[in-house]
SERO-4910 file (N, C-alpha, C, O; in steps of 0.05 Angstrom, whole numbers):
BEGIN
 pado doro    nc1    nc2    nc3   cac1   cac2   cac3    cc1    cc2    cc3    oc1    oc2    oc3
  Met    A     19    -25     -2      3      2     -1     16     23     -2     11     42    -17
  Lys    A     37     21     19     57     45     17     68     54     -4     70     77    -10
  Asn    A     77     28    -20     87     35    -49     70     47    -68     78     66    -81
  Ile    A     46     38    -68     22     51    -86     24     80    -82     26     95   -102
  Tyr    A     22     88    -57     18    114    -48     43    132    -55     41    155    -61
  Tyr    A     68    117    -55     91    137    -66     93    145    -96    100    166   -106
  Leu    A     84    122   -107     76    119   -138     60    138   -147     68    150   -167
  Ile    A     35    146   -136     20    164   -141     30    190   -138     25    205   -157
  Leu    A     44    201   -120     56    222   -108     76    228   -129     74    250   -139
  Ala    A     96    211   -138    112    215   -162    100    223   -186    107    243   -198
  Met    A     76    201   -196     66    217   -220     51    236   -218     44    245   -239
  Ala    A     40    250   -195     27    278   -189     50    298   -192     47    318   -206
  Ala    A     74    294   -178     94    308   -185    106    314   -213    112    337   -222
  Gly    A    107    293   -225    115    292   -254     92    308   -270    100    326   -285
  Ile    A     70    305   -269     47    319   -281     51    348   -276     53    364   -295
  Cys    A     53    356   -249     54    384   -244     82    401   -257     81    423   -267
  Cys    A    103    387   -253    130    401   -264    126    401   -294    133    421   -306
  Thr    A    114    381   -309    113    383   -337     93    407   -344     96    419   -366
  Ser    A     71    414   -327     52    433   -337     67    459   -328     60    479   -341
  Cys    A     83    461   -312     89    488   -301    111    492   -326    111    514   -336
  Asn    A    128    476   -335    144    480   -354    136    489   -380    147    507   -393
  Asn    A    111    472   -390     99    481   -414     83    513   -414     80    527   -435
  Glu    A     74    522   -386     63    545   -385     80    567   -385     74    590   -392
  Trp    A    106    559   -378    131    577   -377    139    587   -408    145    609   -416
  Glu    A    137    559   -423    148    571   -450    124    581   -467    129    587   -490
  Asp    A    100    582   -460     81    592   -476     72    625   -468     69    633   -445
  Glu    A     71    637   -487     60    667   -488     37    669   -466     18    654   -468
  Gln    A     40    686   -446     23    690   -427      4    715   -433    -17    717   -420
  Phe    A     11    732   -451     -6    751   -454     -6    758   -487      7    745   -503
  Leu    A    -21    780   -495    -23    784   -523      7    802   -529     16    818   -512
  Gln    A     20    796   -554     42    811   -555     28    839   -576     24    839   -600
  Met    A     25    862   -557     14    887   -566     34    911   -568     46    919   -548
  Pro    A     37    920   -587     53    950   -591     44    971   -572     20    976   -568
  Ser    A     60    982   -561     51   1008   -546     72   1028   -546     96   1023   -547
  Ile    A     61   1051   -544     83   1078   -543     89   1080   -512     75   1075   -493
  Lys    A    113   1088   -512    127   1094   -481    128   1126   -482    148   1139   -489
  Ala    A    104   1137   -475    102   1161   -471     82   1173   -444     60   1184   -446
  Glu    A     96   1168   -422     79   1170   -393     70   1202   -392     87   1220   -395
  Pro    A     44   1208   -389     29   1235   -390     34   1243   -358     30   1229   -338
  Asn    A     43   1272   -357     43   1284   -333     16   1289   -321     -3   1273   -326
  Ser    A     12   1310   -304    -11   1316   -286    -30   1332   -306    -53   1338   -297
  Ala    A    -23   1339   -330    -39   1353   -348    -46   1337   -370    -60   1348   -388
  Gly    A    -39   1309   -373    -49   1294   -392    -30   1290   -415    -34   1273   -431
  Val    A    -10   1307   -415      6   1307   -440     35   1297   -431     39   1293   -407
  Thr    A     55   1295   -450     81   1284   -444    100   1311   -457     98   1322   -479
  Pro    A    116   1316   -438    134   1339   -447    156   1327   -469    166   1304   -466
  Val    A    162   1339   -486    183   1328   -507    206   1355   -507    200   1376   -519
  Tyr    A    229   1352   -494    249   1374   -495    265   1372   -519    275   1350   -525
  Val    A    269   1395   -537    285   1397   -561    296   1421   -561    284   1443   -557
  Arg    A    324   1417   -566    340   1444   -570    331   1461   -589    326   1452   -612
  Tyr    A    328   1487   -584    313   1508   -603    336   1511   -627    359   1519   -622
  Asp    A    330   1506   -646    349   1517   -672    329   1524   -694    316   1506   -705
  Ile    A    327   1551   -699    309   1561   -718    316   1555   -747    298   1558   -764
  Gly    A    338   1548   -755    345   1537   -780    353   1511   -789    360   1504   -811
  Gly    A    348   1497   -763    356   1468   -771    331   1448   -759    309   1456   -752
  Thr    A    341   1424   -759    322   1400   -750    333   1387   -725    357   1381   -722
  Lys    A    314   1383   -706    322   1364   -683    304   1340   -680    280   1343   -680
  Arg    A    317   1314   -678    310   1293   -679    298   1283   -648    313   1287   -629
  Tyr    A    276   1273   -644    268   1262   -620    260   1233   -625    244   1228   -643
  Asp    A    270   1214   -609    266   1183   -617    240   1177   -596    243   1180   -572
  Leu    A    216   1169   -608    203   1157   -589    196   1135   -581    178   1124   -595
  Pro    A    205   1122   -559    203   1088   -557    178   1072   -564    156   1079   -555
  Val    A    180   1056   -578    153   1034   -586    164   1007   -572    187    998   -575
  Leu    A    143    994   -554    152    973   -539    133    948   -548    112    954   -559
  Leu    A    138    926   -547    122    902   -555    121    883   -527    140    871   -517
  Ser    A     93    884   -519     87    875   -495     88    839   -497     87    829   -519
  Gly    A     90    824   -476     90    796   -477    109    785   -455    124    800   -443
  Ser    A    109    763   -451    127    745   -432    146    732   -447    167    727   -436
  Thr    A    141    725   -474    163    715   -487    171    735   -514    157    753   -521
  Met    A    195    727   -525    212    744   -544    192    747   -569    179    727   -578
  Asn    A    190    765   -578    181    771   -608    193    750   -629    218    749   -632
  Thr    A    177    735   -644    187    711   -663    190    725   -694    204    712   -710
  His    A    179    747   -702    181    752   -726    175    779   -733    163    793   -716
  Asp    A    183    789   -755    181    820   -757    157    828   -757    140    814   -767
  Arg    A    152    853   -744    124    867   -740    127    895   -752    146    908   -743
  Val    A    110    905   -771    111    929   -779     88    944   -762     65    936   -763
  Val    A     97    966   -748     76    981   -730     66   1007   -748     84   1019   -759
  His    A     43   1015   -751     35   1038   -765     23   1058   -743      9   1051   -723
  Phe    A     30   1085   -749     27   1109   -735     14   1129   -751     19   1129   -775
  Ala    A     -3   1148   -741    -20   1173   -752    -24   1192   -730    -20   1186   -707
  Val    A    -31   1212   -737    -35   1238   -721    -63   1232   -712    -79   1221   -726
  Asp    A    -69   1239   -688    -89   1231   -673   -106   1258   -665   -104   1267   -642
  Val    A   -121   1270   -686   -134   1295   -677   -159   1293   -653   -163   1309   -635
  Asp    A   -171   1273   -657   -195   1270   -638   -189   1266   -607   -205   1272   -590
  Thr    A   -162   1255   -600   -159   1257   -572   -149   1282   -563   -152   1289   -539
  Leu    A   -138   1297   -581   -129   1326   -572   -152   1343   -567   -153   1358   -548
  Lys    A   -173   1341   -584   -198   1352   -585   -217   1347   -557   -233   1364   -546
  Ser    A   -212   1323   -550   -223   1313   -524   -207   1325   -498   -217   1336   -478
  Leu    A   -179   1322   -502   -167   1336   -480   -171   1363   -480   -172   1371   -456
  Asn    A   -174   1380   -495   -178   1410   -489   -206   1415   -480   -211   1429   -461
  Arg    A   -226   1403   -494   -251   1399   -477   -253   1397   -449   -264   1414   -435
  Glu    A   -243   1374   -440   -242   1364   -418   -233   1378   -394   -241   1375   -371
  Arg    A   -209   1400   -405   -190   1410   -386   -200   1440   -388   -204   1451   -366
  Tyr    A   -203   1452   -408   -211   1480   -412   -239   1487   -418   -246   1511   -418
  Gly    A   -254   1467   -423   -281   1473   -430   -280   1492   -456   -268   1485   -477
  Glu    A   -293   1518   -453   -297   1532   -473   -276   1556   -478   -280   1574   -494
  Arg    A   -257   1554   -464   -235   1577   -461   -214   1571   -485   -191   1562   -480
  Arg    A   -220   1576   -509   -206   1567   -533   -180   1577   -532   -162   1565   -544
  Glu    A   -174   1601   -520   -153   1618   -522   -127   1604   -506   -103   1611   -508
  Ile    A   -136   1587   -493   -115   1573   -473   -114   1546   -484   -100   1531   -471
  Phe    A   -126   1536   -508   -126   1508   -514    -94   1501   -519    -77   1518   -523
  Tyr    A    -90   1472   -519    -70   1463   -531    -72   1466   -560    -95   1465   -570
  Gln    A    -52   1470   -576    -52   1474   -604    -41   1452   -618    -19   1443   -610
  Gln    A    -54   1440   -639    -39   1419   -655    -16   1431   -670    -16   1453   -682
  Leu    A      4   1414   -668     29   1424   -684     26   1415   -715     22   1391   -721
  Thr    A     29   1432   -731     25   1432   -760     50   1415   -775     72   1415   -765
  Pro    A     46   1402   -798     64   1387   -811     89   1405   -822    108   1395   -833
  Glu    A     86   1430   -817    107   1448   -827    132   1447   -806    156   1454   -811
  Tyr    A    123   1438   -782    142   1437   -759    153   1408   -752    170   1405   -734
  Tyr    A    142   1386   -766    147   1356   -756    149   1344   -780    140   1356   -800
  Asn    A    160   1316   -783    152   1294   -798    170   1268   -789    193   1266   -781
  Phe    A    151   1250   -794    159   1222   -781    150   1200   -801    131   1204   -816
  Pro    A    161   1177   -801    153   1158   -817    129   1146   -811    126   1144   -786
  Glu    A    108   1136   -825     83   1126   -821     88   1098   -813     68   1087   -803
  Thr    A    109   1082   -813    114   1055   -797    140   1056   -785    156   1075   -786
  Val    A    143   1033   -773    164   1030   -756    168    998   -754    147    987   -749
  Glu    A    189    983   -757    189    958   -754    204    952   -729    221    966   -718
  Ile    A    193    927   -721    205    914   -693    215    884   -703    201    864   -702
  Pro    A    238    886   -711    249    859   -719    247    836   -700    245    839   -676
  Ala    A    247    811   -710    247    783   -695    266    787   -676    286    800   -681
  Gly    A    262    776   -653    285    777   -632    289    801   -616    304    801   -596
  Glu    A    271    828   -626    270    847   -609    245    854   -598    226    847   -612
  Cys    A    239    866   -579    220    873   -565    213    903   -564    193    911   -551
  Gln    A    227    918   -576    225    951   -574    240    961   -601    256    948   -615
  Ser    A    228    989   -606    239   1002   -632    238   1033   -626    232   1043   -604
  Leu    A    244   1043   -646    243   1078   -642    228   1089   -662    231   1080   -685
  Leu    A    211   1107   -659    199   1124   -683    211   1151   -677    208   1165   -657
  Pro    A    229   1156   -702    244   1182   -706    222   1204   -711    204   1200   -727
  Ile    A    226   1226   -697    207   1253   -700    225   1272   -710    243   1277   -693
  Asn    A    227   1283   -729    245   1308   -735    228   1333   -733    209   1337   -747
  Phe    A    238   1353   -713    222   1375   -707    240   1399   -724    264   1396   -725
  Thr    A    229   1418   -735    235   1443   -749    222   1470   -734    201   1480   -741
  Met    A    238   1480   -715    222   1496   -703    219   1526   -713    204   1543   -702
  Gly    A    235   1530   -737    233   1559   -752    213   1551   -780    214   1565   -800
  Gly    A    197   1527   -780    185   1526   -801    197   1517   -827    219   1505   -826
  Glu    A    185   1523   -850    202   1520   -875    221   1543   -881    215   1566   -881
  Gly    A    244   1534   -886    262   1553   -895    268   1567   -872    282   1586   -876
  Gly    A    261   1563   -849    265   1577   -821    250   1603   -822    255   1619   -804
  Asn    A    231   1610   -840    219   1635   -840    194   1642   -826    181   1663   -828
  Asn    A    188   1618   -810    160   1620   -794    165   1606   -769    160   1582   -766
  Pro    A    175   1621   -750    186   1610   -721    157   1600   -711    134   1608   -718
  Leu    A    162   1583   -696    138   1571   -675    134   1591   -653    153   1598   -639
  Asp    A    105   1601   -652    103   1620   -633     99   1607   -604     79   1594   -598
  Leu    A    118   1610   -587    117   1594   -565    101   1608   -539    106   1601   -516
  Ser    A     87   1623   -544     63   1635   -527     35   1619   -531     14   1627   -521
  Asp    A     38   1598   -545     18   1577   -547     34   1551   -541     58   1548   -543
  Lys    A     15   1532   -534     18   1506   -521     19   1485   -546     -3   1480   -555
  Trp    A     40   1472   -556     36   1460   -583     37   1429   -576     53   1421   -558
  Ile    A     22   1414   -588     18   1386   -581     19   1372   -613      8   1381   -633
  Leu    A     34   1350   -612     38   1327   -630     21   1302   -624     30   1285   -610
  Pro    A     -3   1301   -635    -16   1280   -622    -15   1249   -636    -27   1246   -658
  Leu    A     -1   1229   -626     -1   1204   -641    -16   1186   -635    -26   1186   -613
  Thr    A    -22   1162   -653    -31   1140   -638    -24   1112   -660    -15   1115   -683
  Ile    A    -28   1092   -650    -19   1067   -664    -44   1063   -679    -65   1070   -668
  Ile    A    -43   1051   -704    -65   1045   -719    -69   1016   -720    -49   1001   -719
  Asp    A    -91   1009   -721   -101    983   -717   -119    972   -745   -138    985   -754
  Asp    A   -113    955   -754   -123    943   -779   -127    915   -781   -109    902   -771
  Pro    A   -147    899   -792   -145    870   -791   -122    858   -811   -115    834   -810
  Ser    A   -112    873   -825    -91    863   -845    -66    866   -833    -47    854   -844
  Tyr    A    -60    882   -806    -35    882   -794    -29    857   -779    -45    839   -776
  Asp    A     -6    856   -769      0    829   -757      4    834   -727     21    822   -713
  Tyr    A    -13    852   -718     -8    857   -685    -35    874   -680    -47    887   -697
  Gln    A    -41    870   -655    -67    887   -639    -56    904   -629    -35    898   -618
  Ala    A    -64    932   -630    -53    955   -611    -57    949   -588    -76    933   -583
  Asn    A    -41    960   -566    -52    962   -535    -79    977   -536    -80    998   -548
  Pro    A   -103    966   -520   -126    984   -522   -126   1005   -500   -146   1019   -496
  Arg    A   -105   1008   -486   -101   1029   -461    -95   1057   -475    -77   1059   -492
  Lys    A   -111   1077   -468   -110   1101   -484    -81   1110   -482    -70   1116   -504
  His    A    -65   1110   -458    -39   1123   -452    -17   1102   -466      6   1109   -468
  Tyr    A    -23   1081   -474     -4   1063   -484     -5   1064   -514     15   1061   -529
  Arg    A    -33   1068   -524    -35   1064   -556    -32   1096   -564    -28   1101   -587
  Lys    A    -34   1116   -545    -35   1146   -561    -15   1160   -539    -12   1156   -515
  Ala    A     -2   1179   -557     11   1196   -541     10   1228   -549     15   1235   -572
  Leu    A      4   1245   -530      2   1273   -530     29   1289   -528     36   1300   -507
  Leu    A     44   1289   -551     67   1304   -542     72   1333   -543     73   1346   -564
  Asn    A     76   1343   -514     74   1365   -513    105   1377   -523    124   1370   -509
  Val    A    110   1393   -546    134   1399   -557    145   1426   -540    131   1447   -539
  Thr    A    168   1424   -530    178   1441   -511    207   1449   -516    225   1438   -504
  Pro    A    212   1467   -534    238   1477   -544    255   1486   -521    242   1492   -501
  Phe    A    283   1488   -518    295   1497   -500    321   1508   -509    332   1501   -530
  Asn    A    331   1529   -491    360   1540   -495    374   1541   -471    365   1529   -452
  Asp    A    394   1555   -470    414   1552   -447    401   1566   -418    409   1559   -396
  Tyr    A    380   1586   -424    368   1597   -408    339   1593   -400    330   1604   -380
  Ser    A    321   1576   -415    297   1574   -412    294   1555   -384    312   1546   -370
  Gly    A    267   1552   -380    259   1537   -356    241   1553   -333    228   1574   -335
  Ile    A    245   1539   -313    226   1548   -289    241   1561   -267    254   1548   -251
  Tyr    A    240   1588   -265    254   1604   -250    238   1606   -222    214   1607   -224
  Gly    A    251   1607   -195    239   1619   -174    233   1648   -166    251   1664   -168
  Gly    A    211   1655   -158    201   1684   -155    197   1696   -132    185   1718   -130
  Thr    A    207   1680   -108    199   1687    -87    219   1716    -78    215   1727    -56
  Lys    A    233   1724    -92    251   1753    -89    247   1771   -113    260   1791   -118
  Tyr    A    221   1758   -130    214   1780   -153    186   1792   -141    165   1779   -138
  Met    A    190   1819   -134    167   1836   -122    152   1846   -146    161   1857   -166
  Ile    A    126   1841   -141    108   1856   -162     93   1872   -145     80   1863   -127
  Tyr    A     94   1905   -152     78   1926   -134     55   1932   -151     56   1928   -175
  Met    A     35   1942   -140     12   1954   -155     12   1982   -149     14   1988   -126
  Asp    A     10   2001   -168     12   2028   -169     36   2038   -152     35   2059   -141
  Lys    A     61   2021   -151     84   2031   -138     86   2032   -111    106   2042   -100
  Asp    A     61   2018    -96     54   2018    -69     73   1987    -58     66   1963    -60
  Lys    A     93   1997    -46    117   1975    -39    107   1965    -12    123   1951      1
  Thr    A     85   1969     -1     74   1964     25     66   1929     27     71   1914     45
  Glu    A     53   1925      4     42   1894     -4     47   1884    -27     29   1882    -44
  Pro    A     75   1874    -30     86   1861    -58     69   1840    -61     57   1830    -42
  Leu    A     66   1833    -88     52   1807    -97     75   1791   -104     94   1801   -116
  Thr    A     73   1766    -98     95   1744   -112     83   1722   -123     59   1717   -118
  Leu    A     99   1706   -142     91   1678   -153    115   1657   -144    139   1662   -147
  Asn    A    110   1641   -138    129   1620   -130    150   1609   -152    173   1603   -148
  Glu    A    133   1609   -179    148   1609   -202    143   1619   -226    119   1622   -232
  His    A    161   1626   -245    150   1640   -268    172   1618   -292    195   1610   -290
  Arg    A    152   1615   -311    164   1597   -330    172   1617   -353    158   1634   -363
  Ala    A    204   1610   -362    215   1626   -386    214   1611   -407    222   1588   -408
  Tyr    A    203   1625   -431    206   1609   -458    227   1619   -480    239   1640   -480
  Val    A    225   1599   -498    250   1609   -515    238   1632   -537    216   1630   -547
  His    A    253   1649   -541    250   1665   -566    270   1660   -587    262   1659   -610
  Asp    A    298   1657   -581    319   1651   -595    341   1638   -582    335   1627   -561
  Asp    A    364   1635   -588    388   1621   -579    392   1634   -549    393   1623   -527
  Lys    A    394   1664   -555    406   1680   -533    381   1696   -518    386   1713   -501
  Thr    A    355   1692   -526    332   1706   -519    313   1687   -508    307   1666   -519
  Ile    A    303   1694   -484    275   1679   -474    257   1704   -464    265   1726   -457
  Phe    A    227   1693   -464    211   1713   -454    194   1696   -428    194   1672   -425
  Ile    A    183   1715   -413    167   1714   -389    145   1730   -393    144   1747   -411
  Tyr    A    122   1725   -374     99   1745   -379    101   1766   -357    110   1760   -335
  Ala    A     93   1787   -362     94   1808   -337     81   1808   -317     57   1802   -318
  Gly    A     92   1815   -292     79   1815   -272     69   1785   -260     85   1767   -255
  Leu    A     42   1782   -257     29   1761   -248     15   1743   -272     -2   1726   -270
  Arg    A     24   1750   -290     12   1733   -316     27   1709   -325     51   1708   -328
  Asp    A     11   1690   -329     26   1661   -338      8   1651   -366    -11   1663   -377
  Ala    A     18   1629   -370      7   1616   -394    -27   1616   -396    -38   1618   -418
  Asp    A    -40   1612   -374    -66   1610   -370    -82   1639   -374   -107   1640   -377
  Phe    A    -70   1656   -373    -87   1684   -380    -91   1688   -411    -75   1684   -429
  Leu    A   -116   1697   -412   -122   1703   -445   -109   1721   -455   -106   1719   -479
  Asp    A    -97   1743   -443    -87   1760   -457    -57   1765   -450    -45   1787   -449
  Arg    A    -48   1738   -445    -19   1732   -440      0   1746   -464     22   1755   -458
  Lys    A     -9   1748   -491     10   1750   -513     14   1780   -510     37   1786   -516
  Leu    A     -3   1801   -500     -2   1829   -499     21   1833   -478     34   1854   -482
  Tyr    A     27   1822   -459     47   1828   -436     70   1805   -434     74   1793   -413
  Lys    A     87   1798   -461    108   1790   -458    136   1807   -457    141   1826   -473
  Val    A    152   1797   -435    179   1808   -435    195   1792   -441    198   1770   -431
  Phe    A    213   1805   -464    237   1787   -477    263   1797   -453    265   1817   -440
  Ile    A    277   1777   -454    301   1780   -439    324   1767   -457    327   1743   -461
  Glu    A    341   1790   -467    368   1778   -483    391   1778   -466    397   1795   -449
  Phe    A    406   1754   -471    427   1752   -453    453   1758   -476    455   1748   -498
  Thr    A    470   1776   -462    494   1793   -476    516   1784   -465    515   1775   -442
  Asp    A    539   1784   -480    569   1781   -464    582   1805   -453    606   1805   -444
  Glu    A    565   1826   -453    575   1850   -440    576   1845   -409    558   1837   -394
  Lys    A    601   1852   -402    606   1851   -372    604   1879   -357    616   1900   -362
  Ile    A    584   1873   -336    578   1895   -316    599   1898   -296    609   1920   -291
  Asp    A    609   1872   -283    634   1868   -269    639   1839   -267    631   1824   -285
  Ile    A    650   1832   -250    668   1808   -248    647   1786   -257    650   1771   -276
  Gln    A    626   1784   -242    604   1763   -242    585   1771   -260    576   1754   -275
  Lys    A    574   1796   -261    548   1801   -274    552   1808   -301    572   1821   -309
  Lys    A    534   1798   -317    538   1806   -346    506   1825   -352    486   1825   -337
  Lys    A    509   1838   -374    483   1854   -382    464   1839   -397    469   1825   -417
  Leu    A    436   1843   -384    413   1836   -401    400   1861   -417    400   1886   -413
  Lys    A    391   1849   -434    373   1869   -453    339   1866   -452    329   1851   -468
  Ile    A    323   1877   -436    296   1874   -435    283   1894   -445    291   1918   -443
  Tyr    A    255   1882   -460    237   1895   -478    211   1880   -481    206   1857   -476
  Ser    A    195   1900   -490    162   1888   -497    160   1893   -525    168   1913   -536
  Asp    A    147   1871   -537    136   1877   -567    113   1889   -572    102   1891   -594
  Asn    A    101   1900   -544     75   1920   -545     80   1941   -528     63   1949   -513
  Glu    A    103   1953   -529    103   1979   -511     90   2001   -513     89   2018   -495
  Glu    A     78   2003   -539     56   2026   -547     34   2027   -532     20   2047   -527
  Asn    A     30   1998   -524     -2   1997   -511      5   1989   -481     -8   2002   -464
  Asn    A     21   1972   -471     29   1968   -448     47   1986   -431     53   1982   -408
  Lys    A     55   2004   -446     75   2026   -433     99   2012   -420    105   2020   -398
  Phe    A    113   1990   -432    132   1977   -415    159   1989   -415    169   1996   -437
  Lys    A    173   1993   -393    198   2012   -390    216   1996   -368    210   1989   -346
  Ser    A    240   1993   -380    259   1978   -363    275   2005   -347    280   2028   -355
  Ile    A    281   1992   -324    292   2010   -300    316   2002   -296    320   1978   -293
  Gly    A    334   2019   -293    367   2011   -284    376   1994   -299    365   1992   -321
  Glu    A    398   1977   -293    413   1964   -311    407   1933   -302    420   1923   -283
  Pro    A    390   1921   -315    385   1891   -314    413   1872   -322    429   1875   -340
  Tyr    A    412   1853   -301    439   1838   -310    434   1806   -303    412   1800   -295
  Tyr    A    453   1789   -307    446   1758   -303    476   1751   -292    496   1765   -297
  Thr    A    475   1726   -274    501   1716   -266    500   1684   -277    477   1678   -283
  Ile    A    514   1669   -280    516   1641   -285    543   1629   -265    566   1636   -270
  Glu    A    535   1613   -245    555   1596   -235    548   1565   -241    526   1555   -246
  Glu    A    569   1555   -240    569   1519   -242    586   1508   -221    608   1518   -214
  Glu    A    575   1488   -212    589   1467   -191    583   1438   -196    561   1431   -203
  Met    A    605   1422   -190    596   1394   -190    586   1384   -166    596   1392   -144
  Asp    A    565   1365   -166    558   1357   -144    574   1340   -125    585   1319   -133
  Pro    A    576   1350    -96    598   1336    -80    593   1306    -71    610   1291    -62
  Gln    A    567   1301    -75    562   1271    -68    555   1254    -95    556   1229    -93
  Lys    A    548   1268   -122    546   1255   -143    563   1273   -161    556   1293   -171
  Pro    A    588   1262   -163    609   1275   -185    603   1277   -211    613   1296   -224
  Tyr    A    583   1257   -225    576   1265   -250    554   1285   -255    547   1291   -278
  Leu    A    541   1297   -231    525   1311   -234    528   1340   -231    534   1349   -210
  Lys    A    523   1357   -255    530   1387   -255    510   1405   -248    489   1404   -260
  His    A    513   1423   -228    491   1442   -221    500   1472   -236    522   1483   -233
  Ile    A    481   1479   -249    486   1506   -265    459   1528   -247    435   1523   -247
  Tyr    A    472   1549   -236    455   1569   -225    457   1594   -238    477   1607   -240
  Ile    A    426   1600   -252    425   1628   -265    403   1643   -250    381   1636   -242
  Thr    A    418   1667   -247    403   1688   -233    396   1716   -249    415   1726   -259
  Leu    A    374   1727   -252    363   1748   -269    357   1774   -247    341   1771   -228
  Gly    A    370   1796   -252    361   1814   -235    346   1834   -258    355   1842   -279
  Leu    A    323   1840   -246    305   1859   -266    287   1879   -253    276   1874   -231
  Ser    A    284   1900   -266    269   1920   -254    253   1936   -275    266   1953   -289
  Tyr    A    227   1933   -280    213   1950   -301    186   1959   -293    179   1955   -269
  Glu    A    171   1970   -310    149   1980   -302    134   1974   -327    146   1972   -349
  Phe    A    105   1970   -325     85   1966   -345     54   1974   -333     47   1979   -310
  Glu    A     37   1974   -358     10   1980   -349    -11   1962   -362    -14   1959   -386
  Asp    A    -26   1951   -341    -47   1932   -350    -68   1950   -362    -80   1966   -348
  Tyr    A    -74   1948   -385    -93   1966   -403   -118   1956   -411   -135   1969   -424
  Asn    A   -121   1925   -401   -146   1915   -418   -160   1898   -395   -181   1888   -403
  Thr    A   -154   1893   -374   -169   1875   -350   -196   1894   -346   -218   1884   -345
  Ile    A   -193   1923   -342   -214   1934   -335   -226   1951   -364   -248   1948   -375
  Ser    A   -204   1970   -370   -209   1983   -398   -185   2000   -399   -167   2003   -382
  Asp    A   -187   2013   -426   -159   2024   -432   -158   2050   -420   -136   2061   -417
  Gln    A   -183   2065   -413   -185   2085   -391   -178   2079   -366   -170   2097   -351
  Lys    A   -181   2058   -359   -175   2051   -327   -153   2034   -327   -157   2011   -322
  Arg    A   -133   2041   -332   -105   2026   -328    -94   2024   -297    -96   2041   -278
  Ile    A    -81   1996   -298    -68   1995   -270    -39   1992   -276    -31   1976   -293
  Lys    A    -23   2007   -260      6   2009   -265     17   1989   -247      4   1979   -228
  Tyr    A     43   1982   -253     54   1957   -240     84   1967   -239     93   1981   -257
  Leu    A     98   1960   -219    128   1964   -217    133   1935   -207    122   1924   -188
  Val    A    155   1926   -225    165   1899   -216    197   1897   -211    212   1902   -230
  Glu    A    205   1891   -188    239   1888   -187    243   1864   -166    227   1855   -150
  Gly    A    266   1856   -170    281   1833   -157    296   1815   -173    308   1822   -193
  Thr    A    296   1792   -163    313   1769   -179    300   1744   -183    287   1734   -164
  Leu    A    302   1731   -206    292   1708   -217    317   1686   -210    341   1693   -214
  Ser    A    312   1663   -202    335   1647   -201    327   1617   -210    304   1609   -205
  Met    A    344   1602   -222    337   1574   -233    359   1558   -229    380   1568   -235
  Gln    A    359   1532   -221    381   1513   -220    375   1494   -240    353   1483   -239
  Arg    A    395   1486   -261    393   1467   -281    412   1444   -277    435   1448   -283
  Asp    A    405   1420   -269    421   1395   -269    429   1383   -291    412   1378   -308
  Leu    A    456   1376   -296    464   1360   -320    477   1335   -312    498   1334   -299
  Asn    A    462   1313   -323    478   1286   -316    505   1283   -336    500   1274   -359
  Thr    A    521   1286   -332    545   1289   -352    552   1258   -361    570   1255   -377
  Leu    A    538   1234   -352    543   1212   -357    524   1206   -385    533   1190   -401
  Ile    A    505   1217   -390    483   1217   -410    496   1235   -432    501   1259   -427
  Pro    A    501   1223   -461    511   1239   -481    486   1251   -491    492   1272   -504
  Asp    A    467   1249   -491    441   1264   -510    436   1286   -494    431   1282   -471
  Glu    A    437   1310   -504    432   1333   -487    404   1333   -475    402   1336   -451
  Asp    A    384   1331   -490    357   1332   -485    351   1313   -462    334   1319   -445
  Gln    A    366   1286   -460    364   1271   -437    378   1275   -414    370   1269   -391
  Gln    A    406   1290   -422    426   1299   -396    412   1319   -377    415   1317   -353
  Ile    A    396   1338   -389    382   1356   -367    361   1345   -355    342   1334   -367
  Gln    A    362   1348   -326    346   1330   -307    323   1358   -305    325   1378   -291
  Trp    A    302   1351   -321    281   1367   -325    259   1366   -299    238   1380   -299
***
């Protein structure tokens, strides 16, 4: 009896082991292509590209193939621009405030192949996207006071040898194209005082001010308390040009101006300056810290919040500061910056 019992146990163990091995060898999931583009809290994926008005910059978008086993044959994945998803995002996020909608990037500023091959033995590939910030011939620069999106999706068709991942953020990508130069980014504004009617008893401040690219040596911010969600933001742009003219050992001269001075009565005060300092991190020797400080002072008038006859005068003075961290172990510049 005991021998029969041991025989049954041995047979059961053999069956279990065989079953486990077969399951391990078989594919456990559908092998579906996906786009690697994790969205942020706004539902879009920032794509940082060096600003070059006369050239083209390439961004490689990762394409992954899911599954528990390796891909066994060549697959050709098809891509297209996805207009409907961008429209849905704008309606859900901004309602009828069309002036602050995300804008769809037009073909003048990008190109990408319609297909990407994932070869047998590989589970990932790259979709190369070429961005041209200056438009055709560099004669129509992208207006960065608007928020630009390149919406992409993987196309399904019965004739294709794959099924696209049905999850929205795996199948689709809303790429928020964000050009940068050496000075653009988010500046801290706790020492950047905004006074109404020159009354210095109760200054207003914002924790952060975003600086956008205008050209290689110039950025722009919005005057006073305005930011990208103000409907009239384009009337109050403050351009900041970085020069090589020295003021003293540390400081260099800035040129600040507005493209709407006739209406907003913008006026620079004093001698605006900037400083740049660099140091390597003492704990992480591969990490470089770059500290940029802007010293600004200017006046402007808000002429349309109430009416042109009832203008609100502002005085702005103080410093904006930004820390940019670079991982020097990464060769690609857009990946090197720790955004």
